[in-house]
C-alpha positions as CSV (number, residue, x, y, z in Angstrom):
1,M,-48.1,-0.9,9.0
2,L,-44.4,-0.1,9.6
3,T,-42.8,3.0,8.2
4,D,-41.3,2.7,4.7
5,D,-37.8,3.9,5.6
6,L,-35.6,4.6,8.6
7,P,-34.8,8.2,9.4
8,W,-31.6,9.3,7.7
9,P,-28.7,9.5,10.2
10,E,-27.1,12.9,10.7
11,L,-23.7,11.8,12.0
12,G,-21.9,15.1,11.8
13,N,-18.1,14.8,12.3
14,V,-17.8,11.3,13.7
15,S,-14.8,9.2,14.5
16,R,-13.9,6.4,12.1
17,G,-12.6,4.2,14.8
18,A,-16.1,3.2,16.0
19,T,-17.1,-0.3,14.9
20,R,-19.9,-2.7,15.7
21,G,-17.5,-5.2,17.2
22,N,-17.2,-8.9,16.3
23,Q,-20.7,-10.0,15.4
24,G,-19.6,-13.5,14.2
25,Q,-22.4,-15.2,12.3
26,K,-25.0,-12.6,13.0
27,G,-26.9,-11.6,9.9
28,V,-25.2,-14.2,7.6
29,L,-27.4,-15.4,4.8
30,G,-26.9,-19.0,3.6
31,S,-27.2,-20.3,0.1
32,P,-30.7,-20.7,-1.5
33,D,-32.4,-24.0,-1.6
34,G,-34.6,-25.4,-4.5
35,E,-37.4,-22.9,-3.7
36,G,-35.1,-19.9,-3.4
37,R,-35.3,-19.8,0.4
38,C,-32.2,-18.9,2.4
39,L,-31.3,-19.6,6.1
40,L,-30.6,-16.4,8.0
41,Q,-28.6,-16.4,11.3
42,L,-30.0,-14.1,13.9
43,R,-27.4,-14.7,16.6
44,V,-23.6,-14.6,16.8
45,Q,-23.3,-18.3,17.5
46,P,-24.0,-20.4,14.4
47,G,-27.2,-22.4,14.6
48,V,-28.5,-20.9,17.8
49,L,-31.4,-18.9,16.3
50,A,-32.0,-19.2,12.5
51,V,-35.0,-18.5,10.3
52,R,-35.6,-19.7,6.8
53,L,-36.8,-16.7,4.8
54,N,-39.2,-16.9,1.9
55,R,-38.1,-16.2,-1.7
56,Q,-38.9,-12.5,-1.8
57,A,-37.4,-11.8,1.7
58,S,-34.3,-13.8,0.7
59,D,-33.7,-11.7,-2.4
60,W,-34.4,-8.4,-0.7
61,Y,-32.1,-9.3,2.3
62,R,-29.3,-10.5,-0.1
63,T,-29.5,-7.1,-1.9
64,L,-29.3,-5.2,1.3
65,D,-26.4,-7.3,2.7
66,T,-24.5,-6.8,-0.6
67,E,-24.9,-3.1,-0.4
68,V,-23.8,-3.0,3.3
69,N,-20.6,-4.9,2.5
70,R,-19.9,-2.8,-0.6
71,A,-20.4,0.4,1.4
72,L,-18.0,-0.8,4.1
73,K,-15.4,-1.7,1.5
74,L,-15.7,1.7,-0.3
75,T,-15.5,3.5,3.1
76,K,-12.2,1.8,3.9
77,T,-10.8,2.5,0.5
78,Y,-12.1,6.1,0.5
79,W,-10.5,6.8,3.9
80,R,-7.2,5.2,3.1
81,K,-6.8,7.3,0.0
82,A,-8.5,10.5,1.2
83,R,-5.4,12.2,2.5
84,R,-3.4,11.5,-0.7
85,R,-6.1,12.6,-3.1
86,Q,-6.2,16.2,-4.3
87,D,-9.9,16.0,-5.2
88,Y,-11.0,14.9,-1.7
89,D,-14.6,15.9,-1.1
90,A,-15.5,16.0,2.6
91,R,-19.2,16.4,1.9
92,A,-19.2,13.3,-0.3
93,D,-17.2,11.4,2.2
94,Q,-19.7,12.3,5.0
95,D,-22.6,11.3,2.8
96,H,-21.0,7.9,2.2
97,M,-20.5,7.4,5.9
98,E,-24.1,8.2,6.6
99,L,-25.2,5.9,3.8
100,H,-23.2,3.0,5.3
101,E,-24.7,3.7,8.8
102,W,-28.2,3.9,7.3
103,L,-27.8,0.6,5.5
104,Q,-26.5,-1.1,8.6
105,Q,-29.4,0.2,10.7
106,L,-31.8,-1.1,8.0
107,K,-30.2,-4.5,8.2
108,D,-30.5,-4.5,12.0
109,K,-34.1,-3.6,11.6
110,V,-34.8,-6.6,9.4
111,M,-33.3,-9.0,12.0
112,S,-35.1,-7.4,14.9
113,H,-38.4,-7.4,12.9
114,L,-38.0,-11.1,12.2
115,E,-37.4,-11.8,15.9
116,V,-40.6,-9.9,16.7
117,L,-42.5,-12.0,14.2
118,M,-41.1,-15.2,15.8
119,Q,-42.1,-14.0,19.2
120,K,-45.7,-13.2,18.0
121,G,-46.0,-16.6,16.5
122,E,-46.4,-15.5,12.9
123,I,-43.3,-17.5,12.1
124,Q,-43.7,-20.9,13.6
125,G,-40.8,-23.0,14.8
126,P,-38.4,-24.3,15.6
127,P,-37.3,-24.8,12.9
128,Y,-38.5,-21.3,12.0
129,I,-39.8,-21.0,8.5
130,M,-41.1,-17.7,7.2
131,P,-44.5,-18.1,5.3
132,D,-44.8,-16.8,1.8
133,N,-47.6,-14.3,2.7
134,I,-45.3,-12.3,5.0
135,E,-43.5,-9.4,3.4
136,L,-40.8,-7.0,4.8
137,A,-42.8,-3.9,3.7
138,F,-40.2,-1.4,5.0
139,L,-37.7,-2.8,2.5
140,R,-39.9,-2.0,-0.5
141,G,-38.7,1.6,-0.8
142,F,-35.1,0.6,-0.6
143,I,-35.5,-2.1,-3.3
144,E,-37.4,0.3,-5.6
145,R,-34.7,3.0,-5.3
146,Q,-32.0,0.4,-5.7
147,A,-33.5,-0.9,-8.9
148,T,-34.0,2.6,-10.4
149,G,-30.6,4.0,-9.2
150,V,-32.2,6.8,-7.1
151,P,-29.9,7.8,-4.2
152,H,-31.1,6.8,-0.7
153,N,-29.9,10.1,0.8
154,P,-32.9,12.5,0.9
155,R,-30.8,15.5,0.0
156,L,-29.3,13.8,-3.0
157,R,-32.7,12.3,-3.9
158,R,-34.1,15.9,-4.1
159,A,-31.2,16.9,-6.3
160,F,-31.8,13.8,-8.5
161,G,-35.5,14.7,-8.8
162,Q,-34.7,18.3,-9.8
163,T,-32.2,17.2,-12.4
164,R,-34.7,14.8,-13.9
165,A,-37.5,17.4,-13.8
166,L,-35.2,19.8,-15.8
167,G,-35.0,17.2,-18.6
168,L,-31.2,16.5,-18.1
169,D,-29.8,13.0,-18.6
170,P,-28.6,11.8,-15.1
171,G,-26.2,9.4,-16.8
172,A,-24.5,12.1,-18.8
173,G,-22.8,13.5,-15.7
174,P,-19.8,12.1,-13.9
175,S,-22.0,10.1,-11.5
176,K,-23.9,7.6,-13.7
177,L,-27.0,7.6,-11.6
178,G,-28.4,4.7,-13.6
179,A,-25.9,2.4,-11.8
180,S,-27.3,-0.2,-9.5
181,S,-25.1,0.8,-6.5
182,P,-26.2,3.9,-4.6
183,S,-22.8,4.0,-2.9
184,I,-21.1,4.3,-6.2
185,S,-23.5,6.9,-7.6
186,L,-23.3,8.8,-4.3
187,A,-19.6,9.6,-4.8
188,G,-20.1,11.2,-8.1
189,W,-22.5,14.0,-6.9
190,N,-19.7,16.3,-5.9
191,G,-20.9,19.2,-8.0
192,L,-24.4,19.0,-6.6
193,A,-23.1,18.6,-3.1
194,D,-21.6,22.1,-3.3
195,K,-25.2,23.5,-3.6
196,D,-26.6,22.2,-0.3
197,A,-28.5,25.4,0.5
198,K,-30.2,25.4,-2.9
199,D,-31.0,21.7,-2.8
200,E,-32.6,22.0,0.7
201,E,-35.1,24.6,-0.5
202,A,-35.6,23.4,-4.1
203,T,-38.6,21.4,-5.3
204,P,-39.1,19.8,-8.6
205,P,-40.5,22.6,-10.9
206,A,-43.1,21.9,-13.5
207,S,-42.9,24.7,-16.1
208,T,-41.8,27.9,-14.4
209,P,-39.8,30.9,-15.4
210,E,-37.0,29.8,-13.1
211,Q,-36.3,26.8,-15.3
212,G,-34.0,28.9,-17.6
213,T,-32.1,30.2,-14.6
214,S,-31.6,26.7,-13.2
215,S,-30.4,25.4,-16.5
216,S,-27.9,28.2,-16.8
217,L,-26.7,27.5,-13.3
218,L,-26.3,23.8,-14.1
219,N,-24.4,24.8,-17.3
220,E,-22.1,27.0,-15.3
221,V,-21.5,24.1,-12.8
222,N,-20.7,21.7,-15.6
223,H,-18.3,24.3,-17.2
224,N,-16.6,24.9,-13.8
225,R,-16.3,21.2,-13.3
226,R,-14.6,20.8,-16.7
227,T,-12.3,23.8,-16.1
228,M,-11.3,22.3,-12.7
229,A,-10.6,18.9,-14.3
230,G,-8.4,20.6,-16.9
231,A,-6.5,22.5,-14.3
232,K,-6.0,19.3,-12.2
233,A,-4.6,17.5,-15.3
234,A,-2.3,20.4,-16.1
235,L,-1.1,20.4,-12.5
236,A,-0.4,16.7,-12.6
237,R,1.6,17.1,-15.9
238,A,3.6,20.0,-14.4
239,Q,4.4,17.9,-11.3
240,R,5.6,15.0,-13.5
241,E,7.8,17.3,-15.5
242,T,9.3,18.8,-12.4
243,Q,10.0,15.3,-11.1
244,D,11.6,14.3,-14.4
245,A,13.8,17.4,-14.5
246,F,14.9,16.9,-10.9
247,A,15.8,13.3,-11.7
248,R,17.9,14.4,-14.7
249,Y,19.6,17.0,-12.6
250,T,20.5,14.4,-9.9
251,A,21.8,12.0,-12.6
252,C,24.0,14.8,-14.0
253,L,25.4,15.5,-10.6
254,D,26.2,11.8,-10.1
255,T,27.9,11.6,-13.5
256,E,30.0,14.7,-12.8
257,A,31.1,13.3,-9.4
258,Q,32.1,10.0,-11.1
259,I,34.1,11.7,-13.8
260,R,35.8,14.0,-11.3
261,Q,36.8,10.9,-9.3
262,Q,38.2,9.2,-12.5
263,L,40.2,12.4,-13.3
264,S,41.7,12.4,-9.8
265,I,42.7,8.8,-10.1
266,A,44.3,9.4,-13.5
267,E,46.3,12.4,-12.2
268,E,47.5,10.3,-9.2
269,R,48.5,7.6,-11.6
270,R,50.3,10.1,-13.9
271,D,52.3,11.5,-10.9
272,G,53.4,8.1,-9.9
273,L,54.5,7.2,-13.4
274,M,56.5,10.5,-13.7
275,A,58.2,9.9,-10.3
276,S,59.1,6.3,-11.4
277,L,60.5,7.6,-14.7
278,V,62.6,10.2,-12.9
279,E,64.0,7.7,-10.5
280,S,64.9,5.4,-13.4
281,F,66.8,8.1,-15.2
282,R,68.7,9.1,-12.0
283,S,69.7,5.6,-11.3
284,D,71.0,5.2,-14.9
285,L,73.0,8.4,-14.6
286,D,74.5,7.5,-11.2
287,S,75.5,4.0,-12.2
288,P,79.3,3.4,-12.8
289,T,78.7,2.3,-16.3
290,G,76.9,5.5,-17.2
291,S,78.6,8.3,-19.0
292,G,79.9,11.2,-16.9
293,K,78.2,13.7,-19.2
294,Q,74.5,13.9,-19.7
295,S,73.1,13.8,-23.2
296,P,71.0,16.7,-24.5
297,L,68.0,14.4,-24.4
298,V,68.4,13.8,-20.7
299,D,68.8,17.5,-20.1
300,D,65.6,18.2,-21.9
301,I,63.8,15.5,-19.9
302,Q,65.1,16.9,-16.6
303,N,64.1,20.5,-17.5
304,T,60.7,19.2,-18.6
305,L,60.3,17.3,-15.3
306,E,61.1,20.4,-13.3
307,R,58.5,22.4,-15.2
308,S,56.0,19.5,-14.7
309,D,56.6,19.6,-11.0
310,S,55.6,23.2,-10.8
311,R,52.6,22.6,-13.0
312,A,51.5,19.1,-12.1
313,S,47.8,19.8,-12.2
314,T,47.8,21.0,-15.8
315,S,47.7,19.0,-18.9
316,Q,50.2,21.2,-20.7
317,S,53.1,19.9,-18.6
318,H,52.2,16.4,-19.6
319,D,52.2,17.3,-23.2
320,D,55.6,19.0,-22.9
321,M,57.0,15.9,-21.2
322,M,55.7,13.6,-24.0
323,N,57.2,15.9,-26.7
324,A,60.5,16.0,-24.9
325,M,60.6,12.2,-24.7
């Protein structure tokens, strides 16, 4: 009998540029027929080598294929947002990459196992139809953990078992372990990922004196998580207030520059009007029809103009001119 699970991959610090290439139609599962059987492509070219799975194998393979695609999508999303997130957890990111690779290897193992059964003659064909008495036994552990929401990662599985043995509610934490997706539940175990050394040596205790110590540690971890979340929220608010204050300061500078420009245009306009007024009075005085002697009003206007020329930039000269006129 085949082993229940594949060994968990220890990828280490791997490059994200590595892909499996263009596999075309390989591993694509068709729609179910009336009996619930689905056609599975085992080659890149469509229709070259296909096997019709039984109902149980079709359901199990569809669940596995869905998890592979979901893990790939979350991996792309996680990496795209990782550098912009302040709560980026490298351990959780590494665990998710290992989960995606493990799921892909399990999917490859299903296809290679089906080819072995076809070579041995247990699946007759062509057309190849999988009998109902054949079961993909190595997928049973994956399906059971998937149904109960237990993580596939052995390290996270031990932490999950320890939490359950302590009588804590796994769904009360930020990770919602009761969810059907192990990739989603994996990202939430950031607090337990910080205790790798303790999780490697820990076993689910029955009723031991260390239970109180473990409970106090978990309480401290939860308190620290809440404190850290509050600090992150306060930091985000402070950053927003800083950005708003800077935006208001920039708007005030722009308004000041516009008003200064309007004042400069008004002063230039005033100087032009004053010069035109002086030229008008001089032309009237120099004309033959004008009187030879200036009136006191003209003298006051000329004296005021002389004072305004010396103080053209002040508003007082403009007021004197208007009073004189």
